[in-house]
C-alpha positions as CSV (number, residue, x, y, z in Angstrom):
1,X,86.8,122.6,51.9
2,X,85.4,122.4,55.1
3,X,86.3,125.2,57.6
4,X,87.7,124.4,61.2
5,X,84.3,126.1,62.5
6,X,82.4,123.6,60.7
7,X,84.5,120.7,61.8
8,X,84.2,122.0,65.3
9,X,80.5,122.0,65.1
10,X,80.3,118.7,63.6
11,X,82.5,117.3,66.3
12,X,80.0,118.9,68.9
13,X,77.1,117.3,67.2
14,X,78.8,113.6,67.5
15,X,80.0,114.1,71.0
16,X,76.4,115.5,72.1
17,X,74.6,112.0,72.7
18,X,77.6,111.0,75.0
19,X,77.7,114.4,76.7
20,X,73.5,114.3,77.3
21,X,74.1,110.7,78.5
22,X,76.8,111.8,80.9
23,X,74.9,114.9,82.1
24,X,71.7,113.1,82.7
25,X,72.7,110.0,84.4
26,X,76.2,111.1,86.1
27,X,76.3,114.9,86.6
28,X,72.8,115.6,87.7
29,X,72.8,112.8,90.3
30,X,76.1,114.1,91.5
31,X,74.8,117.7,91.9
32,X,71.7,116.2,93.7
33,X,73.6,114.5,96.2
34,X,75.7,117.4,96.8
35,X,72.4,119.7,97.4
36,X,71.2,116.7,99.9
37,X,74.7,117.1,101.7
38,X,73.9,120.7,102.8
39,X,70.2,120.1,103.8
40,X,68.6,119.0,107.2
41,X,67.0,115.5,107.9
42,X,63.2,115.5,107.7
43,X,61.2,113.5,110.3
44,X,61.1,110.4,107.6
45,X,64.9,110.4,107.3
46,X,64.6,112.2,103.9
47,X,65.5,115.6,102.9
48,X,64.1,118.9,104.7
49,X,65.2,121.7,102.5
50,X,66.9,123.7,105.1
51,X,70.5,124.5,104.5
52,X,73.1,123.8,107.1
53,X,76.6,122.6,107.4
54,X,75.9,120.5,110.3
55,X,76.0,117.2,108.2
56,X,79.8,117.9,107.5
57,X,80.7,119.1,111.0
58,X,79.1,115.7,112.6
59,X,81.0,113.9,110.0
60,X,84.4,115.2,110.7
61,X,83.9,114.1,114.2
62,X,82.4,110.8,113.3
63,X,84.6,108.0,114.6
64,X,82.7,105.1,113.1
65,X,83.1,106.9,109.5
66,X,86.8,107.0,110.0
67,X,87.0,103.7,111.1
68,X,84.8,102.2,108.3
69,X,86.7,104.5,105.7
70,X,90.1,103.0,107.0
71,X,88.9,99.5,106.8
72,X,87.5,99.9,103.4
73,X,90.8,101.6,102.1
74,X,92.9,98.8,103.7
75,X,90.8,96.3,102.3
76,X,91.0,97.7,98.7
77,X,94.7,98.3,98.8
78,X,95.2,94.7,100.0
79,X,92.8,93.2,97.1
80,X,94.6,95.4,94.5
81,X,98.0,94.2,95.5
82,X,97.1,90.6,95.8
83,X,95.5,90.4,92.5
84,X,98.3,92.4,90.8
85,X,100.5,89.9,92.1
86,X,98.8,86.8,91.1
87,X,97.7,88.8,87.5
88,X,101.0,90.1,86.4
89,X,102.7,86.5,85.8
90,X,99.3,85.2,84.5
91,X,98.9,88.3,81.9
92,X,102.9,87.5,81.1
93,X,102.1,84.1,80.6
94,X,99.2,84.7,78.2
95,X,100.9,87.6,76.3
96,X,103.9,84.7,75.3
97,X,101.5,82.1,74.4
98,X,100.9,81.4,70.4
99,X,97.9,83.5,69.3
100,X,95.6,80.5,69.2
101,X,96.4,79.6,73.2
102,X,96.0,83.4,73.8
103,X,92.6,83.4,72.7
104,X,91.5,80.4,74.6
105,X,93.1,81.9,77.8
106,X,91.5,85.1,77.2
107,X,88.2,83.3,76.9
108,X,88.8,81.5,80.2
109,X,89.5,85.0,82.1
110,X,86.4,86.4,80.6
111,X,84.2,83.4,81.3
112,X,83.0,84.5,84.8
113,X,81.2,87.4,83.2
114,X,78.9,84.9,81.9
115,X,77.3,84.3,85.4
116,X,75.7,87.1,87.5
117,X,78.2,88.7,90.1
118,X,75.5,87.9,92.8
119,X,75.2,84.3,92.0
120,X,79.1,84.1,92.1
121,X,79.0,85.6,95.6
122,X,76.7,83.2,96.9
123,X,78.4,80.6,95.3
124,X,81.2,81.7,97.7
125,X,78.8,81.6,100.8
126,X,78.0,77.9,100.0
127,X,81.9,77.3,99.7
128,X,82.9,78.9,103.0
129,X,79.8,78.6,105.1
130,X,80.2,76.8,108.4
131,X,78.4,73.6,106.8
132,X,79.7,74.7,103.4
133,X,81.9,72.7,101.1
134,X,85.3,73.4,102.3
135,X,84.5,72.5,105.9
136,X,82.5,69.2,104.8
137,X,85.8,68.2,102.9
138,X,87.8,69.5,106.0
139,X,85.8,67.2,108.1
140,X,86.0,64.3,105.6
141,X,89.9,64.4,106.0
142,X,89.7,64.8,109.9
143,X,90.6,68.3,110.1
144,X,88.7,70.9,112.4
145,X,86.4,73.2,110.4
146,X,87.3,76.8,109.9
147,X,85.2,79.8,110.8
148,X,85.8,81.9,107.8
149,X,82.4,83.3,106.8
150,X,81.1,86.5,108.0
151,X,84.5,87.7,108.3
152,X,86.9,90.1,106.7
153,X,89.0,86.9,105.2
154,X,85.7,85.8,103.4
155,X,85.3,89.3,102.1
156,X,89.0,89.6,100.7
157,X,88.7,86.2,99.0
158,X,85.5,86.8,97.1
159,X,86.7,90.3,96.4
160,X,90.1,88.8,95.0
161,X,88.4,86.4,93.1
162,X,85.8,88.8,91.6
163,X,88.4,91.6,90.9
164,X,90.9,89.4,89.0
165,X,89.7,89.8,85.5
166,X,89.6,93.7,85.8
167,X,93.5,93.4,86.6
168,X,94.5,90.7,84.0
169,X,93.0,92.1,80.9
170,X,94.6,95.7,81.0
171,X,98.0,94.1,82.0
172,X,97.4,91.4,79.2
173,X,96.5,94.2,76.7
174,X,99.7,96.2,77.6
175,X,102.0,93.0,77.4
176,X,100.4,92.3,74.0
177,X,101.8,95.7,72.6
178,X,105.3,95.1,74.3
179,X,108.3,94.7,72.0
180,X,109.5,91.2,73.2
181,X,112.9,91.1,71.8
182,X,113.6,93.9,74.4
183,X,113.8,91.2,77.2
184,X,116.5,89.4,75.1
185,X,118.5,92.2,74.3
186,X,118.7,93.3,77.8
187,X,119.7,89.8,78.7
188,X,122.4,90.0,76.0
189,X,123.7,93.1,77.6
190,X,124.1,90.9,80.6
191,X,120.9,91.5,82.8
192,X,119.4,88.4,84.3
193,X,115.8,87.5,83.4
194,X,114.4,88.8,86.4
195,X,116.2,92.2,86.0
196,X,115.2,92.4,82.5
197,X,111.7,92.2,83.8
198,X,111.9,94.9,86.3
199,X,114.0,97.2,84.3
200,X,112.3,96.7,80.8
201,X,108.9,95.3,80.8
202,X,107.4,96.4,84.1
203,X,108.2,100.1,83.1
204,X,106.9,99.9,79.7
205,X,103.7,98.0,81.0
206,X,103.0,100.6,83.8
207,X,99.9,101.9,81.9
208,X,98.4,98.5,82.3
209,X,99.4,98.3,86.1
210,X,97.8,101.8,86.7
211,X,94.5,100.9,84.5
212,X,94.1,97.6,86.2
213,X,94.9,99.1,89.9
214,X,92.3,101.7,89.4
215,X,89.7,99.2,88.0
216,X,90.1,97.1,91.0
217,X,90.6,99.7,93.7
218,X,87.9,102.1,92.9
219,X,84.8,99.5,93.3
220,X,86.4,97.6,95.9
221,X,86.7,100.4,98.3
222,X,83.1,101.0,97.5
223,X,82.0,97.5,97.5
224,X,78.5,96.8,99.0
225,X,77.1,93.5,98.0
226,X,80.3,91.4,99.0
227,X,80.8,92.8,102.2
228,X,76.7,92.6,102.9
229,X,76.5,89.0,101.9
230,X,79.7,87.4,103.2
231,X,80.9,89.8,105.7
232,X,78.4,90.4,108.4
233,X,79.5,92.9,111.0
234,X,83.3,91.9,110.5
235,X,83.4,93.0,107.0
236,X,81.2,96.1,107.3
237,X,82.6,98.7,104.8
238,X,81.8,102.2,103.4
239,X,79.2,100.8,100.9
240,X,77.4,99.2,103.6
241,X,77.5,102.6,105.9
242,X,75.8,104.5,103.1
243,X,73.4,101.7,102.8
244,X,72.6,102.2,106.4
245,X,71.9,105.9,105.9
246,X,69.8,105.9,102.7
247,X,67.9,102.5,103.3
248,X,68.0,101.0,106.7
249,X,68.1,103.7,109.1
250,X,67.4,106.6,106.7
251,X,69.2,109.9,107.2
252,X,69.7,110.9,103.4
253,X,71.5,114.2,104.2
254,X,74.1,112.7,106.3
255,X,74.5,109.7,103.8
256,X,75.0,112.4,101.0
257,X,77.9,114.0,103.0
258,X,79.3,110.8,103.4
259,X,79.2,110.2,99.6
260,X,80.8,113.5,98.9
261,X,83.7,113.5,101.3
262,X,84.2,110.0,100.4
263,X,84.5,110.7,96.8
264,X,86.7,113.7,97.3
265,X,89.2,111.6,99.3
266,X,89.0,108.9,96.7
267,X,89.6,111.2,93.7
268,X,92.5,112.6,95.8
269,X,94.2,109.3,96.3
270,X,93.6,108.5,92.5
271,X,95.2,111.8,91.8
272,X,98.2,110.8,93.9
273,X,98.3,107.5,92.3
274,X,98.7,109.0,88.8
275,X,101.3,111.4,90.0
276,X,103.3,108.6,91.3
277,X,103.3,106.2,88.6
278,X,103.9,109.2,86.0
279,X,107.0,110.1,87.9
280,X,108.0,106.4,88.2
281,X,107.7,106.2,84.4
282,X,109.7,109.4,83.6
283,X,112.3,108.2,85.9
284,X,112.9,105.2,83.7
285,X,112.6,106.9,80.7
286,X,114.3,110.4,81.2
287,X,114.5,111.0,77.6
């Protein structure tokens, strides 16, 4: 018989590759950024190893950081809500199709992953440009062109398009496990189809909603490439601010302080969201 101590040792050995990987490529860089945030700026913009709290003191007074953080958060919330509104009916439709059609629909959702994300962003630039495909079509139909490139609207459109699969897939996975006769039972007991969806289906797919929302919100709030290519000065987000301090006009300690404060605020928001969704699920299922 294998003792519990031997089982524990075997489990630690099995987990060691993942622990080493996370330690080297997640924890170590995070610790390094934390150390940077308490240092002074060298003449070349990198780190002068002199301990100070000035970066955080400056950051708390920096109105441009808070405006950029607000814009990034607002954009991420809007993108998350819109992708959820679009994805939920689509995932519902996919989960209620025959198996062979589910696989076709799933393949269609995953098809964009076969193309590099940067290529897809530049495709949006071609579509939305002042002389792009959309404006050429509008001109051909006799309409005035629309100036959408280098704005928040262009960033929103591209982000919604890019993040849709990350919302659809968790929702579809949750609905695929759902016991569909429960909807019929709710309707037999007098509930309308819409009421049955809100009272039966949505509470039982809340895990998919939560997972999809986190998968969309986190990369969106810290996006860099989309806002850099399509947003111009009108779509300047937190990722662009970090790029500014680490690359364009380097101030690594201040950029590190921005990164750490942003991460703390983001983790706090995610924790509150998890708490709210858990309480909502507990309220729907008190037993």
